[in-house]
VOBA-1610 file (N, C-alpha, C; in pm, whole numbers, padded with zeros to 5 digits, always signed):
BEGIN
Met+06096+04492+04485Met+06054+04481+04625Met+05925+04560+04646Ala+05829+04501+04713Ala+05703+04571+04741Ala+05728+04690+04832Thr+05659+04799+04804Thr+05674+04917+04888Thr+05543+04994+04890Phe+05532+05087+04982Phe+05414+05171+04990Phe+05444+05306+04925Pro+05368+05346+04822Pro+05393+05476+04760Pro+05374+05589+04860Arg+05458+05689+04850Arg+05448+05805+04939Arg+05353+05908+04878Asn+05273+05970+04961Asn+05184+06076+04917Asn+05193+06189+05018Glu+05189+06312+04970Glu+05206+06428+05057Glu+05091+06448+05154Ile+04987+06365+05143Ile+04880+06374+05242Ile+04934+06341+05381Met+05048+06272+05387Met+05112+06244+05516Met+05143+06372+05593Ser+05160+06483+05522Ser+05194+06609+05588Ser+05084+06656+05683Leu+04961+06608+05662Leu+04852+06648+05750Leu+04874+06602+05894Thr+04954+06497+05911Thr+04980+06445+06045Thr+05106+06504+06107Ala+05178+06587+06033Ala+05309+06632+06079Ala+05314+06780+06113Val+05257+06863+06029Val+05269+07008+06043Val+05136+07065+06091Gln+05140+07153+06191Gln+05020+07215+06243Gln+05016+07363+06205Pro+04940+07399+06103Pro+04934+07538+06060Pro+04846+07622+06151Arg+04848+07749+06130Arg+04763+07839+06209Arg+04616+07816+06177His+04584+07800+06049His+04445+07781+06005His+04436+07650+05929Asp+04387+07546+05994Asp+04386+07413+05933Asp+04253+07386+05866Leu+04252+07400+05732Leu+04136+07367+05651Leu+04161+07241+05569Gly+04264+07165+05605Gly+04299+07046+05529Gly+04242+06919+05586Glu+04198+06920+05712Glu+04152+06798+05775Glu+04013+06758+05725Ser+03980+06630+05744Ser+03859+06576+05684Ser+03760+06522+05786Tyr+03774+06563+05911Tyr+03687+06509+06016Tyr+03643+06620+06109Gly+03554+06585+06201Gly+03502+06681+06297Gly+03593+06693+06417Pro+03550+06765+06519Pro+03634+06788+06637Pro+03663+06658+06711Asp+03778+06653+06775Asp+03819+06532+06846Asp+03743+06516+06977Leu+03706+06391+07006Leu+03663+06358+07140Leu+03783+06362+07235His+03757+06368+07364His+03862+06362+07465His+03848+06231+07544Leu+03958+06183+07593Leu+03957+06058+07668Leu+03861+06067+07786Ala+03854+06184+07849Ala+03766+06202+07964Ala+03619+06182+07927Asp+03585+06199+07798Asp+03447+06179+07755Asp+03406+06032+07761Leu+03504+05942+07766Leu+03476+05800+07753Leu+03511+05718+07877Leu+03593+05773+07964Leu+03640+05695+08078Leu+03528+05669+08179Thr+03529+05550+08235Thr+03438+05513+08343Thr+03518+05435+08447Pro+03471+05429+08572Pro+03543+05350+08674Pro+03560+05204+08635Glu+03464+05149+08558Glu+03473+05009+08519Glu+03597+04980+08435Leu+03643+05080+08359Leu+03758+05058+08273Leu+03887+05036+08353Glu+03888+05078+08479Glu+04008+05060+08560Glu+04040+04912+08583Gly+03940+04827+08577Gly+03961+04684+08598Gly+03985+04606+08470Leu+04000+04675+08357Leu+04019+04608+08229Leu+04152+04533+08226Glu+04148+04407+08191Glu+04271+04329+08179Glu+04339+04360+08046Leu+04470+04380+08050Leu+04545+04420+07931Leu+04603+04297+07861Gly+04517+04204+07828Gly+04559+04086+07754Gly+04527+04100+07607Tyr+04546+03991+07532Tyr+04508+03990+07391Tyr+04357+03998+07377Gly+04315+04063+07271Gly+04175+04057+07232Gly+04152+03938+07141Thr+04032+03929+07086Thr+04001+03821+06992Thr+04032+03866+06850Ala+04051+03769+06761Ala+04086+03803+06623Ala+03975+03880+06554Ala+03851+03842+06579Ala+03739+03912+06513Ala+03706+04044+06581Gly+03741+04057+06709Gly+03708+04176+06783Gly+03613+04146+06897Asp+03610+04233+06996Asp+03524+04217+07113Asp+03379+04197+07071Leu+03314+04095+07126Leu+03178+04062+07085Leu+03081+04176+07113Arg+03097+04244+07226Arg+03006+04355+07257Arg+03021+04468+07156Leu+03145+04494+07114Leu+03168+04598+07014Leu+03113+04556+06878Arg+03136+04430+06841Arg+03082+04383+06713Arg+02930+04386+06713Thr+02871+04359+06828Thr+02725+04365+06839Thr+02674+04507+06820Ala+02743+04604+06880Ala+02704+04744+06865Ala+02713+04788+06718Ile+02819+04748+06651Ile+02835+04782+06509Ile+02727+04712+06426Ala+02706+04583+06454Ala+02607+04506+06378Ala+02468+04564+06393Asp+02431+04603+06515Asp+02297+04657+06539Asp+02270+04781+06455Arg+02372+04857+06428Arg+02355+04980+06351Arg+02353+04956+06200His+02379+04833+06159His+02380+04800+06017His+02279+04691+05981Gly+02202+04645+06080Gly+02102+04544+06052Gly+02159+04409+06015Val+02276+04376+06072Val+02340+04246+06045Val+02367+04175+06177Arg+02435+04062+06172Arg+02468+03984+06291Arg+02610+04019+06338Pro+02639+04003+06465Pro+02776+04029+06513Pro+02880+03946+06439Glu+02845+03824+06400Glu+02942+03739+06330Glu+02971+03786+06188Asp+02899+03888+06141Asp+02927+03947+06010Asp+03031+04059+06019Val+03075+04093+06139Val+03161+04209+06163Val+03301+04164+06203Val+03403+04224+06143Val+03541+04207+06185Val+03594+04345+06224Val+03638+04360+06348Val+03695+04486+06394Val+03838+04496+06343Thr+03875+04612+06289Thr+04008+04632+06232Thr+04077+04750+06299Val+04205+04764+06272Val+04282+04875+06330Val+04268+04995+06237Gly+04154+05061+06248Gly+04120+05169+06157Gly+04058+05114+06029Gly+03989+05201+05957Gly+03926+05159+05832Gly+04026+05116+05727Met+04143+05182+05723Met+04242+05149+05620Met+04296+05009+05638His+04303+04959+05759His+04345+04821+05780His+04248+04726+05710Gly+04120+04753+05723Gly+04021+04671+05656Gly+04032+04677+05505Ile+04054+04797+05451Ile+04069+04812+05306Ile+04192+04737+05257Phe+04302+04747+05332Phe+04423+04677+05292Phe+04402+04526+05292Leu+04336+04474+05395Leu+04312+04330+05401Leu+04225+04283+05284Leu+04124+04362+05248Leu+04040+04326+05134Leu+04119+04330+05004Ala+04205+04431+04990Ala+04289+04438+04870Ala+04381+04316+04863Tyr+04440+04281+04975Tyr+04533+04168+04980Tyr+04463+04037+04947Leu+04343+04019+05000Leu+04272+03892+04982Leu+04207+03879+04844Leu+04160+03991+04789Leu+04077+03984+04670Leu+04144+04034+04543Ala+04245+04118+04556Ala+04293+04190+04436Ala+04444+04194+04423Asp+04514+04093+04474Asp+04659+04094+04463Asp+04704+04036+04328Ala+04833+04052+04300Ala+04901+03986+04187Ala+04830+04003+04053Gly+04799+04128+04021Gly+04744+04157+03890Gly+04595+04144+03875Arg+04525+04102+03980Arg+04379+04098+03971Arg+04325+04239+03957Glu+04212+04249+03889Glu+04162+04382+03855Glu+04075+04443+03964Val+04101+04572+03988Val+04020+04653+04077Val+03963+04768+03995Val+03836+04795+04011Val+03774+04913+03951Val+03745+05012+04062Thr+03795+05133+04046Thr+03772+05236+04146Thr+03767+05371+04076Thr+03758+05477+04152Thr+03739+05610+04096Thr+03866+05694+04105Ser+03868+05798+04028Ser+03968+05904+04041Ser+03894+06036+04027Pro+03902+06126+04129Pro+03987+06121+04247Pro+03945+06014+04349Leu+04042+05987+04439Leu+04024+05881+04539Leu+04114+05912+04657Phe+04070+05874+04777Phe+04156+05887+04894Phe+04288+05815+04865Pro+04401+05883+04871Pro+04526+05826+04819Pro+04574+05701+04890Ile+04542+05686+05019Ile+04588+05568+05090Ile+04514+05443+05041Thr+04390+05459+05000Thr+04318+05348+04938Thr+04385+05308+04807Arg+04417+05406+04724Arg+04488+05377+04599Arg+04621+05309+04627Asn+04692+05356+04730Asn+04820+05295+04766Asn+04806+05148+04801Ala+04697+05113+04871Ala+04676+04974+04909Ala+04667+04885+04786Phe+04596+04930+04684Phe+04583+04850+04562Phe+04718+04837+04490Glu+04789+04949+04482Glu+04919+04946+04415Glu+05018+04856+04489Thr+05014+04860+04621Thr+05110+04785+04701Thr+05093+04634+04685Val+04968+04587+04673Val+04947+04443+04659Val+04955+04398+04515Gly+04980+04490+04422Gly+04998+04454+04282Gly+04872+04446+04200Ser+04767+04514+04242Ser+04642+04513+04166Ser+04659+04582+04031Thr+04583+04537+03934Thr+04566+04611+03810Thr+04444+04701+03829Val+04465+04831+03828Val+04359+04926+03864Val+04300+04989+03739Arg+04170+04982+03728Arg+04095+05047+03619Arg+04013+05160+03681Leu+04031+05280+03627Leu+03976+05400+03689Leu+03850+05450+03620Val+03755+05491+03703Val+03636+05562+03656Val+03658+05710+03689Pro+03677+05796+03588Pro+03704+05937+03617Pro+03580+06011+03666Leu+03598+06087+03773Leu+03495+06178+03824Leu+03550+06319+03815Thr+03466+06414+03778Thr+03515+06549+03755Thr+03437+06653+03834Phe+03505+06760+03864Phe+03443+06875+03931Phe+03325+06925+03848Asp+03344+06940+03716Asp+03242+06998+03631Asp+03114+06914+03628Glu+03125+06785+03654Glu+03007+06698+03659Glu+02964+06671+03802Gly+03017+06748+03896Gly+02976+06736+04036Gly+03017+06607+04102Tyr+03118+06539+04047Tyr+03168+06412+04102Tyr+03059+06307+04111Arg+02958+06316+04023Arg+02848+06221+04028Arg+02886+06093+03953Leu+02879+05982+04022Leu+02913+05852+03966Leu+02790+05792+03900Thr+02810+05732+03783Thr+02701+05663+03714Thr+02733+05515+03704Ala+02629+05435+03704Ala+02648+05290+03690Ala+02707+05256+03554Ser+02670+05331+03451Ser+02723+05302+03317Ser+02873+05326+03310Ala+02923+05427+03381Ala+03067+05453+03382Ala+03143+05341+03452Val+03085+05288+03559Val+03148+05174+03627Val+03141+05050+03539Arg+03027+05027+03481Arg+03010+04908+03395Arg+03113+04907+03282Ala+03144+05024+03228Ala+03239+05032+03117Ala+03378+04984+03155Gln+03409+04984+03285Gln+03542+04941+03331Gln+03543+04796+03380Leu+03427+04735+03392Leu+03422+04597+03440Leu+03467+04500+03331Thr+03537+04395+03373Thr+03572+04285+03283Thr+03552+04154+03361Pro+03557+04041+03293Pro+03547+03914+03367Pro+03660+03894+03467Glu+03768+03973+03456Glu+03880+03961+03549Glu+03866+04050+03672Thr+03763+04132+03676Thr+03742+04220+03791Thr+03712+04137+03916Arg+03784+04167+04024Arg+03762+04095+04149Arg+03714+04187+04261Leu+03733+04318+04242Leu+03691+04412+04346Leu+03653+04544+04280Val+03538+04596+04320Val+03498+04733+04284Val+03499+04813+04414Ser+03578+04919+04417Ser+03598+04997+04539Ser+03540+05137+04521Leu+03439+05167+04600Leu+03373+05296+04594Leu+03360+05353+04734Ala+03345+05483+04743Ala+03320+05549+04871Ala+03195+05634+04858Thr+03113+05632+04962Thr+02997+05718+04966Thr+02966+05759+05109Pro+02972+05889+05139Pro+03021+05998+05057Pro+03170+05983+05025Gln+03208+06047+04914Gln+03344+06035+04865Gln+03440+06127+04942Asn+03564+06087+04941Asn+03673+06171+04990Asn+03764+06195+04870Pro+03773+06320+04819Pro+03760+06446+04892Pro+03629+06523+04876Ser+03536+06483+04792Ser+03427+06573+04755Ser+03312+06576+04853Gly+03290+06469+04930Gly+03172+06461+05014Gly+03045+06430+04939Val+03057+06398+04809Val+02941+06365+04726Val+02906+06218+04746Ala+02779+06190+04765Ala+02733+06054+04790Ala+02694+05983+04661Val+02698+05852+04665Val+02650+05768+04555Val+02514+05713+04596Pro+02407+05749+04528Pro+02273+05702+04568Pro+02264+05550+04568Leu+02180+05499+04655Leu+02165+05354+04668Leu+02117+05292+04536Asp+02033+05363+04462Asp+01985+05309+04335Asp+02099+05292+04236Val+02196+05382+04238Val+02312+05369+04150Val+02396+05248+04193Leu+02417+05234+04323Leu+02490+05117+04371Leu+02418+04988+04334Arg+02286+04990+04338Arg+02209+04871+04301Arg+02233+04836+04154Glu+02237+04936+04067Glu+02265+04913+03925Glu+02406+04858+03905Ile+02500+04906+03985Ile+02638+04857+03975Ile+02645+04711+04016Val+02576+04674+04124Val+02573+04535+04167Val+02515+04447+04057Ala+02410+04493+03992Ala+02349+04415+03883Ala+02447+04397+03768Ala+02521+04502+03734Ala+02621+04492+03627Ala+02731+04395+03664Met+02772+04397+03791Met+02876+04304+03837Met+02828+04160+03830Glu+02704+04135+03866Glu+02649+04000+03859Glu+02653+03946+03717Glu+02640+04036+03620Glu+02639+03996+03480Glu+02781+03980+03424Val+02870+04075+03457Val+03003+04078+03394Val+03108+04003+03476Cys+03106+04021+03608Cys+03211+03964+03695Cys+03147+03911+03823Pro+03074+03803+03815Pro+02996+03755+03930Pro+03079+03713+04050Glu+03210+03692+04033Glu+03295+03656+04146Glu+03344+03778+04223Ala+03322+03896+04171Ala+03375+04017+04233Ala+03290+04062+04351Tyr+03354+04139+04439Tyr+03287+04203+04552Tyr+03284+04355+04529Leu+03179+04417+04578Leu+03172+04563+04582Leu+03205+04608+04724Met+03317+04676+04740Met+03355+04732+04869Met+03310+04878+04873Val+03229+04912+04972Val+03179+05049+04985Val+03236+05108+05114Asp+03316+05209+05099Asp+03371+05282+05213Asp+03263+05380+05260Glu+03204+05350+05377Glu+03093+05430+05430Glu+03137+05513+05550Thr+03264+05552+05549Thr+03322+05622+05664Thr+03244+05748+05701Tyr+03192+05821+05603Tyr+03122+05948+05631Tyr+02970+05934+05630Arg+02919+05813+05621Arg+02775+05794+05599Arg+02690+05859+05707Thr+02731+05848+05833Thr+02647+05899+05942Thr+02672+06046+05974Ala+02761+06111+05900Ala+02790+06253+05923Ala+02694+06340+05841Ala+02565+06327+05870Ala+02464+06408+05803Ala+02463+06548+05863Tyr+02391+06639+05797Tyr+02388+06780+05839Tyr+02256+06809+05911Gly+02266+06842+06039Gly+02148+06875+06115Gly+02050+06758+06120Glu+01928+06782+06076Glu+01823+06681+06079Glu+01811+06604+05949Glu+01905+06622+05856Glu+01898+06548+05730Glu+01910+06398+05756Ala+01843+06320+05674Ala+01840+06175+05692Ala+01977+06114+05663Val+02011+06010+05738Val+02133+05934+05713Val+02103+05830+05605Ala+02192+05819+05508Ala+02173+05724+05398Ala+02175+05580+05450Glu+02101+05495+05384Glu+02097+05354+05420Glu+02229+05287+05381Thr+02274+05192+05460Thr+02397+05121+05429Thr+02382+05039+05302Ala+02490+05029+05226Ala+02489+04951+05101Ala+02481+04802+05126Leu+02495+04758+05250Leu+02488+04615+05281Leu+02354+04553+05243Val+02251+04635+05230Val+02119+04582+05195Val+02116+04527+05052Leu+02224+04551+04975Leu+02226+04511+04835Leu+02274+04369+04812Gly+02310+04297+04918Gly+02341+04156+04899Gly+02476+04113+04951Pro+02503+03982+04947Pro+02623+03927+05010Pro+02753+03959+04940Arg+02749+04010+04817Arg+02873+04048+04749Arg+02910+04193+04777Val+02838+04257+04866Val+02866+04396+04905Val+02929+04395+05044Val+03041+04465+05057Val+03115+04473+05182Val+03123+04619+05223Ser+03096+04646+05351Ser+03104+04782+05404Ser+03227+04798+05490Val+03296+04910+05473Val+03412+04945+05554Val+03387+05083+05615Ala+03419+05099+05743Ala+03407+05230+05806Ala+03491+05231+05933Ser+03482+05341+06008Ser+03561+05354+06132Ser+03499+05459+06221Leu+03558+05476+06338Leu+03518+05582+06431Leu+03595+05712+06409Ser+03677+05717+06305Ser+03771+05828+06292Ser+03705+05958+06248Lys+03613+05953+06154Lys+03566+06075+06089Lys+03439+06131+06153Cys+03334+06050+06158Cys+03205+06099+06208Cys+03205+06118+06360His+03279+06033+06430His+03270+06029+06576His+03383+06105+06645Gly+03484+06149+06572Gly+03593+06224+06632Gly+03685+06141+06719Ala+03699+06012+06684Ala+03781+05922+06766Ala+03889+05854+06683Ala+03956+05932+06600Ala+04061+05876+06514Ala+04173+05813+06595Gly+04199+05867+06714Gly+04307+05815+06796Gly+04283+05676+06851Leu+04159+05629+06848Leu+04132+05493+06893Leu+04178+05390+06790Arg+04189+05431+06663Arg+04226+05340+06555Arg+04135+05217+06553Ile+04006+05241+06553Ile+03907+05134+06546Ile+03823+05150+06419Gly+03828+05047+06337Gly+03743+05042+06219Gly+03679+04906+06211Trp+03611+04879+06099Trp+03546+04750+06083Trp+03519+04720+05937Val+03508+04592+05910Val+03461+04541+05781Val+03338+04457+05810Ile+03234+04476+05730Ile+03110+04400+05748Ile+03079+04327+05618Ser+03054+04198+05629Ser+03015+04117+05513Ser+02921+04008+05561Thr+02817+03981+05483Thr+02727+03871+05515Thr+02770+03742+05444Asp+02889+03746+05381Asp+02950+03627+05319Asp+03041+03563+05424Ala+02999+03450+05479Ala+03072+03388+05589Ala+03213+03348+05551Ser+03233+03305+05428Ser+03367+03264+05387Ser+03462+03383+05382Leu+03414+03499+05337Leu+03498+03618+05334Leu+03529+03665+05476Val+03431+03660+05565Val+03454+03698+05704Val+03562+03610+05766Glu+03558+03481+05736Glu+03660+03390+05789Glu+03799+03427+05737Gln+03807+03459+05608Gln+03936+03499+05550Gln+03985+03629+05613Leu+03896+03724+05634Leu+03933+03852+05694Leu+03982+03834+05837Thr+03915+03748+05912Thr+03954+03724+06051Thr+04093+03662+06056Thr+04119+03567+05969Thr+04251+03505+05964Thr+04357+03605+05920Ala+04324+03688+05823Ala+04419+03789+05775Ala+04449+03892+05883Lys+04346+03930+05958Lys+04370+04024+06067Lys+04462+03962+06172Phe+04434+03838+06211Phe+04519+03771+06310Phe+04662+03761+06260Ser+04678+03740+06131Ser+04811+03722+06074Ser+04888+03852+06057Thr+04820+03965+06070Thr+04888+04094+06058Thr+04904+04166+06191Val+04797+04169+06272Val+04806+04243+06399Val+04760+04161+06519Val+04723+04036+06498Val+04669+03944+06599Val+04532+03991+06646Ser+04527+04107+06710Ser+04399+04162+06756Ser+04413+04312+06768Ala+04302+04378+06779Ala+04305+04520+06814Ala+04333+04533+06963Ser+04365+04652+07007Ser+04388+04677+07149Ser+04259+04660+07228Thr+04265+04584+07336Thr+04148+04569+07421Thr+04107+04703+07484Val+04204+04789+07506Val+04174+04921+07563Val+04092+05003+07465Thr+04138+05010+07340Thr+04065+05092+07244Thr+03931+05029+07206Glu+03923+04897+07208Glu+03793+04834+07185Glu+03694+04870+07295Ala+03739+04871+07418Ala+03652+04908+07530Ala+03609+05054+07519Leu+03701+05140+07480Leu+03667+05281+07462Leu+03574+05299+07342Ala+03594+05221+07237Ala+03506+05228+07121Ala+03363+05189+07159Leu+03350+05090+07245Leu+03216+05053+07292Leu+03151+05169+07365Arg+03228+05244+07441Arg+03175+05363+07510Arg+03128+05467+07409Val+03200+05480+07297Val+03155+05572+07192Val+03017+05532+07142Phe+02999+05404+07116Phe+02870+05360+07065Phe+02759+05375+07170Glu+02792+05360+07297Glu+02693+05379+07401Glu+02646+05524+07407Gln+02729+05616+07361Gln+02694+05759+07361Gln+02671+05813+07220Glu+02656+05725+07124Glu+02658+05767+06983Glu+02550+05869+06949Asp+02429+05849+06998Asp+02322+05944+06963Asp+02359+06085+07006Arg+02413+06098+07126Arg+02452+06230+07174Arg+02570+06285+07094Ile+02671+06202+07074Ile+02791+06246+07002Ile+02757+06292+06861Leu+02682+06210+06787Leu+02649+06246+06650Leu+02549+06361+06644Gly+02459+06368+06742Gly+02364+06479+06743Gly+02433+06613+06752Val+02530+06623+06842Val+02607+06748+06856Val+02685+06777+06729Arg+02746+06676+06671Arg+02832+06696+06556Arg+02752+06730+06430Arg+02634+06675+06416Arg+02554+06708+06298Arg+02512+06854+06300Leu+02482+06908+06417Leu+02450+07051+06426Leu+02574+07135+06397Trp+02689+07092+06449Trp+02817+07159+06424Trp+02845+07163+06274Leu+02830+07048+06207Leu+02857+07040+06063Leu+02759+07127+05984Lys+02633+07127+06025Lys+02534+07209+05955Lys+02571+07357+05960Glu+02611+07404+06079Glu+02647+07545+06094Glu+02772+07579+06014Asn+02871+07491+06019Asn+02995+07519+05948Asn+02979+07506+05797Leu+02892+07415+05753Leu+02863+07404+05611Leu+02798+07532+05560Ser+02705+07586+05637Ser+02639+07711+05598Ser+02739+07825+05589Leu+02831+07831+05685Leu+02934+07935+05682Leu+03022+07920+05559Thr+03057+07797+05526Thr+03140+07773+05408Thr+03067+07809+05280Gln+02939+07774+05273Gln+02860+07807+05155Gln+02850+07958+05136Asp+02831+08031+05245Asp+02825+08177+05237Asp+02959+08233+05188Trp+03069+08174+05236Trp+03202+08220+05195Trp+03223+08200+05046Val+03181+08085+04994Val+03196+08059+04851Val+03112+08159+04771Ser+02990+08186+04816Ser+02905+08282+04745Ser+02965+08421+04743Glu+03023+08461+04856Glu+03083+08594+04864Glu+03208+08608+04777Asn+03270+08495+04747Asn+03394+08497+04668Asn+03377+08425+04535Ser+03256+08427+04482Ser+03223+08346+04365Ser+03293+08391+04237Ser+03347+08511+04237Ser+03420+08555+04118Ser+03556+08486+04108Leu+03603+08430+04219Leu+03737+08371+04222Leu+03738+08224+04258Val+03633+08174+04325Val+03630+08032+04364Val+03492+07974+04336Glu+03487+07843+04323Glu+03361+07770+04309Glu+03373+07641+04388Trp+03260+07575+04411Trp+03264+07453+04491Trp+03159+07355+04443Val+03168+07233+04493Val+03062+07133+04480Val+03011+07108+04621Arg+02883+07136+04642Arg+02826+07117+04775Arg+02826+06969+04812Pro+02877+06933+04929Pro+02880+06792+04968Pro+02743+06745+05015Asp+02724+06613+05014Asp+02600+06552+05063Asp+02608+06515+05210Ala+02727+06489+05259Ala+02749+06455+05400Ala+02899+06462+05426Gly+02935+06457+05554Gly+03077+06460+05589Gly+03124+06598+05629Ala+03251+06605+05665Ala+03311+06728+05716Ala+03401+06795+05614Leu+03378+06770+05485Leu+03471+06813+05382Leu+03397+06847+05253Cys+03465+06923+05169Cys+03413+06957+05037Cys+03532+06992+04949Val+03507+07022+04823Val+03614+07069+04736Val+03579+07208+04684Ile+03683+07290+04672Ile+03670+07419+04606Ile+03766+07420+04488Arg+03736+07504+04388Arg+03825+07519+04272Arg+03852+07666+04248Leu+03978+07698+04226Leu+04017+07835+04194Leu+03978+07865+04051Lys+03913+07977+04030Lys+03878+08018+03894Lys+04000+08079+03824Ala+03986+08098+03694Ala+04099+08137+03610Ala+04174+08262+03655Pro+04108+08366+03710Pro+04185+08485+03748Pro+04288+08460+03858Val+04277+08351+03931Val+04367+08323+04043Val+04489+08246+03991Glu+04607+08299+04017Glu+04732+08234+03973Glu+04768+08128+04076Leu+04776+08003+04033Leu+04783+07890+04124Leu+04905+07894+04216Glu+05023+07907+04160Glu+05143+07901+04244Glu+05151+08020+04338Arg+05105+08135+04293Arg+05104+08250+04383Arg+05005+08225+04498Phe+04891+08164+04466Phe+04796+08131+04572Phe+04859+08040+04676Arg+04934+07940+04631Arg+04998+07851+04726Arg+05090+07927+04820Arg+05165+08020+04765Arg+05258+08099+04848Arg+05182+08189+04944Glu+05076+08252+04895Glu+04999+08343+04979Glu+04928+08267+05091Ala+04875+08150+05060Ala+04808+08070+05163Ala+04906+08030+05272Ala+05025+07988+05232Ala+05126+07952+05330Ala+05165+08072+05415Ala+05171+08188+05353Ala+05212+08309+05425Ala+05112+08348+05533Val+04983+08323+05510Val+04882+08358+05610Val+04847+08239+05700Gly+04920+08128+05683Gly+04903+08013+05772Gly+04782+07927+05742Val+04737+07925+05616Val+04621+07843+05578Val+04669+07715+05510Arg+04616+07603+05554Arg+04643+07477+05488Arg+04515+07418+05431Leu+04521+07384+05303Leu+04419+07305+05237Leu+04483+07173+05195Ala+04403+07078+05152Ala+04456+06953+05099Ala+04458+06961+04947Asp+04573+06944+04887Asp+04588+06960+04743Asp+04507+06855+04667Gly+04440+06899+04562Gly+04361+06807+04482Gly+04444+06700+04415Asp+04569+06732+04379Asp+04648+06630+04310Asp+04691+06518+04404Trp+04679+06536+04535Trp+04701+06423+04626Trp+04602+06311+04596Phe+04484+06349+04552Phe+04374+06256+04530Phe+04359+06215+04384Gly+04442+06273+04297Gly+04429+06248+04154Gly+04334+06345+04087Asp+04309+06459+04149Asp+04220+06561+04092Asp+04304+06667+04022Glu+04237+06762+03960Glu+04308+06868+03891Glu+04376+06961+03989Ala+04481+07029+03944Ala+04567+07107+04033Ala+04496+07225+04097Arg+04394+07280+04033Arg+04327+07398+04085Arg+04217+07363+04186Val+04202+07235+04213Val+04103+07188+04310Val+04172+07162+04443Phe+04104+07197+04552Phe+04156+07173+04687Phe+04043+07115+04773Arg+04080+07023+04861Arg+03985+06977+04961Arg+03985+07074+05077Leu+03866+07118+05115Leu+03851+07210+05227Leu+03773+07137+05337Gly+03835+07120+05451Gly+03768+07058+05564Gly+03704+07164+05653Phe+03571+07165+05657Phe+03501+07268+05734Phe+03451+07217+05869Gly+03471+07088+05898Gly+03414+07032+06020Gly+03507+07026+06138Phe+03636+07050+06117Phe+03734+07032+06224Phe+03736+07149+06322Leu+03726+07270+06270Leu+03743+07390+06354Leu+03610+07436+06414Pro+03614+07491+06535Pro+03495+07559+06589Pro+03455+07673+06495Thr+03328+07712+06500Thr+03276+07808+06403Thr+03357+07938+06401Ala+03392+07990+06516Ala+03468+08115+06519Ala+03605+08097+06454Asp+03670+07983+06479Asp+03800+07957+06418Asp+03787+07932+06268Leu+03678+07866+06227Leu+03656+07845+06085Leu+03637+07978+06014Lys+03563+08069+06075Lys+03544+08200+06014Lys+03679+08272+05998Ala+03764+08265+06099Ala+03895+08328+06090Ala+03979+08263+05980Ala+03970+08131+05969Ala+04045+08061+05866Ala+03996+08098+05726Leu+03865+08109+05710Leu+03811+08147+05580Leu+03844+08292+05547Asp+03848+08379+05647Asp+03890+08517+05623Asp+04035+08521+05574Ala+04120+08439+05634Ala+04260+08432+05591Ala+04269+08373+05450Leu+04186+08274+05421Leu+04185+08215+05289Leu+04141+08318+05184Arg+04046+08402+05220Arg+04003+08508+05129Arg+04121+08601+05097Lys+04200+08634+05196Lys+04315+08720+05171Lys+04413+08656+05073Ala+04433+08526+05087Ala+04525+08455+04997Ala+04469+08453+04854Val+04340+08429+04841Val+04279+08426+04708Val+04283+08563+04645Asp+04250+08667+04722Asp+04252+08803+04669Asp+04391+08845+04624Ala+04492+08803+04700Ala+04629+08843+04670Ala+04685+08772+04547Ala+04619+08663+04505Ala+04675+08580+04398Ala+04612+08606+04263His+04534+08713+04250His+04476+08740+04117His+04504+08886+04074
//
């Protein structure tokens, strides 16, 4: 019987610790930030299968595509699941990375994909190469699934590398699609440039993202899939209708309000992330005898690794004792001494307090 594998990352939604360094997004928006008198007249009927046209237009405008290239989904994971179901079920091959966001891996396992992994390591800075991906491609490959920036590392895949991967796919598995999870793409730091979308690489490239991470609107459960392949868009629209019929008209209307305020929302958050990233970098430097990290390229998250003097199980106990939560690396398929540290969720003063508590746990464990 088909089932969904359980992963302890679910605990992030259940337990609220004193110092939460496990989350992977920035501060939450509030409903009051989005409400307008016009929303009071919103009819609570069904939405459309593809999604509200105004919302699809807003998404399309930011990616240089047409509204008809966009399918609104119930969060980004809904889009990933639909792509897995349509392209990689019943033993079809998927090429992806390890570590990987575990719910994405679960989607492939649930639909029966044969998964071929490209290993990424802390010691190599989680840098993906086209040659490593090419080595896993076969004529049976139907989907290549990558994220940029990655979760948990926050390390980006340069567009030139993605271009080389597309070229390799055209040669080895021309029927395959490259799915790029761009959930953290717009979460740049301060005035740093936002990376260009991978959609510019051609019709076999599909982009997936949502409002959950960069915009602080995870509670809206609004994501999207973008493809310039009309036949795939039609399949996705039908698959969405067959699973959820439509997204909520309420959350679609609120999502449109997010896009209407996007410059302001992201502007504030990019400064927030820049300040918190600097604080995290200083903390790692001050504790470099016991911890190390890979600096992220974008997003609200990074990874740290405990050095040899720190006893792992004792650290876990000490962290729990001081109320610090990190996300375990083995949730993502990483080594046990690696942890995802989310620096974008807490206000700067609270992040400093959390890092001070984390220092106590690290010090006590060696």
